[in-house]
N, C-alpha and C positions, 0 to 999 in steps of 0.2 A: 624494268626489273625493280628498280629502287622504289618506284611509286606503288607497285603491287605489295611489296613488303611493308611499306608505310601504311597502306590501306588496311592490311591485316593487323598491324600493330594498333591502329586506331580502333578497329573493331574489338580487339582484345581489351583495350583500355576502357572503351564504352561498356563492354560486358562486365568488366571488373568493377567499374563504378556503380553500375546498376545492381550488381551482386552485393556490394557493400551497403548501398542505400536500402536494399530489400532486407538484409539482415539487421541493419540498424532500426528500421521500421518495425520489424518483427520483435526485436528485443524491447523496444519502447512499448509496443502493444502488449506484450506479456507483463511488463512492469505495471502498466495501468490496469490490466485485468486483475493482477494480484492485489493492487491497491484498492480496486473497486470491491473485490470479494472480501477483503479484510476491513471494509468500512473506513478506509483512510488510515488505518494503523501503520501501514508500511511507510508512507511519506512522513507521518508524524514521528515514527521511530527513527527514521534516517535523519530528520532535522535535529532530534535530541542527540543522537550518536555523533553527528557532525559538529555539534557545538562543543565537544570535548569537555563536558562537565559544567558549562555555564548554564545550561537548561536542564530541567528534569522532566521526566515523563509523568504526567498526572493521569491516574486512572480515576475516572469520575463515575461514581455509582449513583445513577438517577433512580427515579421510582420504577422505571420500566426497562432500563437498559444500562449497560456498562460501556463507556467509550473513553477514548484517550485524547489528551491535548498536551501541548507543550507548555510548561510552566517555568517561572523564573523566581529565584530568591532575591528579594529586594527590601532592604531596610526592615528586616524582621517580619516580612510578609511573603506569603506564597502568592504570586500573581499568575493568573491564567484566564483564558476566555472559554466560556461554556458554549453550548450549541447555539444559543441565541446571540452569539458574538458580543456579549457584554463582559467587560473586564471584571473579574472577581479578585479580591485580595483577602486572604485569610491570615490572621495574626498567629505568630508562632512564638511561644516562650522558650527560652534557652534550655530549661530543665527537661523538656520532653522532646527536644530536637532529634536526638539520636534514635528514639523509638519510632520516629515517623518515616524514616527512609528505608525502603527495601531496595535490593539490587536485583534486577531482573533483565536478562538478555544483555548484560554488560552496561546498563544505564541505571541511574538513580530513579526510583519509582516512588511516588507519593500517592496514597489513596485518599480520595475526598468523597464525602457524602454530599451530594448536590442538593438534596431536599432539606437537609439541616444546615448546610454551609459549614461543615465541620471537617477537620482533617482526622482521618482514621489512623489509629496506631497499628502496629504490626499484629497485635492480638485483639483488635477490634473493640477496644474499650470504649471509645467515644460514641460509636454508633448505637443508637437505641431505636428499634423499629416498633411501631404500634400497628400490629397486624390483627385485623378481625378475621379469625379463621373461617367462620361461617360465610362471610361475604367473599373471602378469597376462594373458597371451595366453589361457590356458585359461579364466580367469574371464570374459574378454570374450566368448569363444565361447559359454560357457554362458549368459551374459546375452542374447546375440543370439538364441539358439535357444529360449529359454524361452517358453511361452505367456503372453500378456498378457491377464489378466482385466480386467473393468471395475473401475476403482478407485473409492474413495469420492470422490476429487476430481472424476472425470468425472460421477458421479451428482450431486454438489453443483452442478457447472457447468450441468447440464441443468436442475435445479430453479431455479437463479438465472436462467437464460435464460427459462424459462416465467414466472417472477415479473416479469422485466423486460418481457416482451411484454404481460403483463396490465396492468402499470402504464402502459405506453404507450397501450394501448387505452383505459384509464380516462381518461387525459389527453385523448385525442382526443375521447372522448364529452363530457367536461367543457368542452372548447373549443367544441364544437358547440353545447351548451346555453347557454354563456355568450354566444356570438355571437347566438343567437336572443333572449336576454333584452335584450342591448344594443340590437338593432334595434327590439324592442318599446318599450323606454324612449325611444328616439329618436322613434318614431311618436307616443308619448303626449305628449312634450314639444313636438312640432310642428316640430322642427328638420329632420326628414327628410321 
């Protein structure tokens, strides 16, 4: 009698551990999917938020894209790494320091123009763009009319979707078997 109850309890513990591992894996999978879809913003934001003010969120405006990196104030310089993993340091004079910092999502945000290596003020005074409107228009028309093949990102999203569906089906199966074991244990103990 005692060994039968012990076996049932072992089964319950195994099911419970599998249940916790499956949910932990699903939560981790969702976090990495969100981080992938936001182009790494989520992890960068959490690093800045977790630094409790030591780091700042740097929004970098490149010629083709806007992306985010972690930056630090050090000896009158804003230091950050760009996409090429090269360390950049931009000098800051104390007179314009207050006009450089925005606060967004609860963290300090500094905007940087990557092409000119300049810090942008909150009213965009520093950035000067030389845009040839005729050339820009032809480039936009070419981009609009080009064929769009399936990208690696779409393929990865399809694979992540399939993995997510399989993980959810696994959890549903585990919940069902866990429910059956709990009802059997209740019948054995005489409470139900």
